C-alpha positions in Angstrom: 0.0 0.0 0.0 3.0 2.3 0.4 2.9 5.0 -2.3 -0.7 4.3 -3.3 -2.4 7.3 -4.9 -5.7 8.1 -3.2 -5.9 11.7 -4.6 -8.9 10.8 -6.8 -10.8 9.2 -3.9 -10.4 6.4 -1.4 -12.7 3.5 -0.7 -13.1 0.8 1.9 -14.3 -2.5 0.5 -13.7 -6.1 1.5 -12.1 -4.9 4.7 -9.3 -2.9 3.0 -8.7 0.6 1.7 -8.2 1.0 -2.0 -8.2 3.9 -4.6 -11.9 4.6 -5.3 -11.5 3.6 -9.0 -10.4 0.1 -7.9 -13.4 -0.6 -5.5 -15.4 -3.6 -6.6 -18.3 -5.8 -5.5 -19.3 -9.2 -6.8 -21.7 -9.4 -9.7 -23.6 -11.9 -7.5 -24.1 -9.5 -4.7 -27.9 -8.8 -4.3 -27.0 -5.2 -4.0 -26.2 -5.3 -7.7 -28.6 -8.0 -8.9 -31.7 -6.8 -6.9 -30.9 -3.3 -5.8 -31.1 -4.8 -2.3 -29.0 -2.1 -0.6 -29.2 1.1 1.4 -26.8 3.9 1.8 -26.2 7.4 3.0 -24.1 10.3 1.9 -22.5 13.0 4.0 -20.4 15.8 2.7 -17.1 17.3 3.9 -16.6 21.0 3.5 -13.3 22.8 4.2 -12.0 19.7 6.1 -15.0 19.0 8.2 -18.0 16.6 8.0 -21.4 18.4 8.1 -24.0 16.8 10.4 -22.2 13.5 10.5 -24.2 12.2 13.5 -27.5 13.0 11.7 -26.3 11.0 8.6 -25.3 8.1 10.8 -28.6 8.2 12.5 -30.5 8.1 9.2 -28.2 5.3 7.9 -29.0 3.2 11.1 -32.8 3.8 10.5 -32.4 2.7 6.9 -30.5 -0.4 7.9 -33.2 -1.3 10.3 -35.9 -0.7 7.7 -34.1 -2.9 5.2 -33.2 -5.5 7.9 -29.5 -5.2 7.0 -26.7 -5.5 9.5 -23.2 -4.3 8.3 -20.2 -6.0 9.9 -19.1 -2.8 11.6 -20.4 -0.7 14.5 -21.5 2.9 14.2 -18.2 4.0 15.7 -16.2 1.9 13.3 -18.2 3.2 10.4 -17.5 6.8 11.4 -13.8 5.9 11.7 -13.8 4.3 8.2 -15.5 7.4 6.7 -12.9 9.6 8.3 -10.0 7.5 7.1 -11.3 7.5 3.5 -11.3 11.3 3.6 -7.9 11.5 5.3 -6.3 9.1 2.7 -7.7 11.1 -0.2 -6.6 14.4 1.3 -9.7 16.0 0.0 -10.9 19.1 1.8 -14.3 19.1 0.0 -15.7 15.6 -0.5 -18.7 13.5 -1.2 -18.6 10.6 1.3 -20.8 7.5 1.0 -21.6 4.6 3.3 -23.3 1.6 1.8 -24.6 -1.7 3.0 -25.6 -4.4 0.5 -27.4 -7.7 1.1 -24.4 -9.6 -0.1 -24.2 -13.1 -1.6 -26.1 -16.1 -0.2 -23.9 -18.5 1.7 -26.0 -21.3 0.2 -25.8 -21.4 -3.6 -29.1 -20.7 -5.2 -30.8 -19.6 -2.0 -33.6 -17.0 -2.3 -33.7 -16.3 1.4 -32.3 -12.8 2.4 -31.3 -14.3 5.8 -28.9 -16.6 4.0 -26.8 -13.6 2.9 -23.8 -12.0 4.7 -24.3 -8.3 4.4 -21.4 -6.2 3.2 -20.2 -2.7 4.0 -18.6 -0.3 1.5 -17.5 3.4 2.0 -15.8 5.9 -0.2 -14.7 9.5 -0.4 -14.5 11.2 -3.8 -14.2 14.9 -4.9 -17.1 17.2 -4.2 -20.2 16.7 -6.4 -22.9 19.2 -7.2 -26.2 17.5 -8.2 -27.0 20.7 -10.1 -23.7 22.3 -11.5 -22.5 25.5 -9.9 -22.9 27.5 -13.2 -26.5 26.3 -13.5 -27.2 27.3 -9.9 -25.9 30.8 -10.7 -28.6 31.4 -13.2 -31.2 29.2 -11.5 -32.0 25.6 -12.6 -34.7 24.9 -15.1 -36.9 22.1 -13.9 -39.4 19.9 -15.8 -42.4 18.4 -14.1 -42.1 14.8 -15.3 -45.1 12.8 -16.6 -43.6 9.7 -14.9 -45.2 9.2 -11.5 -43.0 8.6 -8.5 -43.1 5.0 -7.3 -45.7 4.5 -4.5 -44.4 4.9 -1.0 -46.2 1.7 -0.1 -43.9 -0.1 -2.5 -40.6 1.6 -2.0 -40.2 3.7 1.2 -38.7 7.0 0.1 -37.5 7.8 3.6 -35.0 4.9 3.2 -32.2 5.8 0.8 -32.1 3.3 -2.0 -30.9 2.8 -5.6 -34.4 2.2 -7.0 -34.1 5.0 -9.5 -36.2 3.7 -12.4 -38.8 6.4 -12.2 -36.3 9.2 -11.3 -34.1 8.2 -14.3 -37.1 8.2 -16.7 -38.1 11.6 -15.4 -34.5 12.9 -15.8 -34.3 11.6 -19.4 -37.7 13.3 -20.1 -36.4 16.6 -18.6 -33.3 16.5 -20.8 -35.4 15.8 -23.9 -37.4 19.0 -23.0 -34.2 21.0 -22.6 -34.5 21.3 -18.8 -31.7 20.7 -16.4 -33.5 18.2 -14.2 -36.9 17.0 -13.1 -39.4 16.9 -10.3 -41.8 14.1 -9.9 -45.4 13.9 -8.8 -47.0 10.9 -7.2 -50.0 9.0 -8.8 -52.4 11.3 -7.0 -50.7 14.4 -8.4 -48.8 15.5 -5.3 -45.3 16.8 -5.5 -42.6 14.5 -4.2 -38.9 15.0 -5.1 -36.3 15.1 -7.9 -33.4 12.8 -8.8 -31.3 13.2 -5.7 -32.9 16.3 -4.1 -35.8 17.7 -2.1 -37.8 20.6 -3.5 -39.1 23.8 -1.9 -41.4 26.6 -3.1 -41.7 30.1 -1.8 -45.2 31.7 -2.1 -46.3 34.9 -0.5 -43.3 34.9 1.8 -43.7 31.4 3.1 -41.4 28.5 2.4 -43.0 25.1 1.7 -41.7 21.6 1.1 -43.6 18.4 0.1 -45.1 16.2 2.9 -44.9 12.9 1.0 -43.0 10.7 -1.4 -39.6 12.1 -0.6 -36.5 11.5 1.5 -36.4 13.3 4.8 -33.3 15.1 3.7 -30.6 16.4 6.1 -30.2 19.6 4.0 -34.0 19.9 3.9 -34.0 19.8 7.8 -31.2 22.3 7.8 -33.2 24.8 5.7 -36.2 24.4 7.9 -34.0 25.2 10.9 -32.5 28.2 9.2 -36.0 29.5 8.4 -37.0 29.2 12.0 -33.7 31.0 13.0 -34.4 34.0 10.8 -38.2 34.1 11.4 -39.2 33.0 7.9 -42.5 31.1 7.8 -41.8 27.5 6.7 -43.7 24.3 6.9 -44.0 20.8 5.4 -47.2 20.7 3.4 -49.0 18.9 0.6 -48.1 20.5 -2.8 -49.5 20.0 -6.2 -48.4 20.9 -9.8 -50.2 24.3 -9.6 -48.2 25.2 -6.5 -45.0 24.8 -8.6 -46.5 26.8 -11.5 -47.7 29.6 -9.2 -44.5 29.8 -7.0 -42.7 33.1 -6.5 -39.5 31.2 -6.1 -38.3 27.6 -6.0 -35.1 25.9 -4.8 -33.8 22.4 -4.3 -31.7 20.9 -1.5 -29.3 18.1 -1.2 -26.1 17.0 0.6 -24.4 17.2 -2.8 -24.9 20.9 -3.5 -26.6 22.5 -0.6 -29.3 25.0 -1.4 -29.7 25.2 -5.2 -32.0 28.0 -6.7 -34.4 27.3 -9.5 -35.5 30.0 -12.0 -37.9 28.1 -14.2 -40.3 25.2 -13.9 -41.8 24.1 -17.2 -43.1 27.4 -18.7 -43.2 29.3 -15.4 -40.4 31.8 -15.0 -39.7 33.0 -11.4 -37.8 36.1 -10.0 -37.0 37.6 -13.4 -35.5 34.3 -14.5 -32.8 34.4 -11.8 -32.5 33.0 -8.2 -35.0 34.7 -6.0 -34.1 36.7 -2.9 -35.3 34.1 -0.4 -33.5 31.3 -2.1 -30.3 33.4 -2.4 -30.6 34.4 1.3 -31.0 30.8 2.5 -28.1 29.6 0.2 -25.8 32.3 1.5 -26.7 31.6 5.2 -26.3 27.9 4.7 -22.7 28.3 3.6 -21.9 31.1 6.1 -23.0 28.8 8.9 -20.8 26.0 7.5 -17.8 28.4 7.6 -18.7 29.2 11.2 -18.5 25.6 12.2 -22.2 24.7 12.3 -22.7 20.9 13.0 -19.0 20.4 12.1 -16.9 17.3 12.8 -13.3 17.9 11.8 -11.6 15.3 9.7 -8.4 13.9 11.3 -6.1 14.0 8.3 -3.2 12.6 10.4 -5.1 9.3 10.2 -3.7 8.9 6.7 -0.2 8.7 8.2 -1.0 5.6 10.3 -0.2 2.1 8.9 -3.0 0.8 6.7 -4.7 -2.3 8.1 -7.9 -4.1 7.5 -11.1 -3.4 9.4 -10.8 -1.0 12.3 -10.8 -2.3 15.9 
């Protein structure tokens, strides 16, 4: 391992640390063959994790919901994530923790209980779900004709790789010349987009959908910021017309933060630029990051320790 180049990202897989580009799983892992997997993503900004404990909490809830049990404790997982970042040397990073069902110990078994669950982690350079240049002018969203998969079938509060509906919506959006998509459920209520929560601003109030979406950590952060500055905000049922009558709109995600929207289908908002409320919340979000809000520093000295297998 001496001299290994982790600068493009570091991963932990099979009990060992490897460059992210070399991380692999078996083609027989049910995480691959059945999308039988859950995960979470936390970001590192200026050398510190943001809301690491909250992401670990959500990961634990997802594991319980999927009846998965990784071979590492919560404390070990936190240590692995930190070491992946330290090895990479990245100051701004996208950091994932993943648990797959694994392969059956008994060949041909169809019983999930016969599988040994596996754990994977990686840290790679920062990702913006909506590119920074697009955020500057405000993203253009398309309301997809593809309905979001029912929550009774796939629980959206558990992070998963079931992206069939989201990918179809994204392809449709690109066909329409939009940057990305937002999906409605079968009853016509707004849910989420591919990898982000959505918010609308109407008559000075900030609203975000009450169904069909991940309970995002950045979404929670925005609601907390609204309370801090006295801006009315609530989780509420939203329909297509709420998007098309919005004064402003923005998206939120770990991979990008608060991302303003200037158009949704034919509706142009805030003179086709990010609106004042969206811009204020985006600026405040990053200002509080810089001030140490919910920060857990990365121990970059960990990269200097001898590389072993699983932490103890």
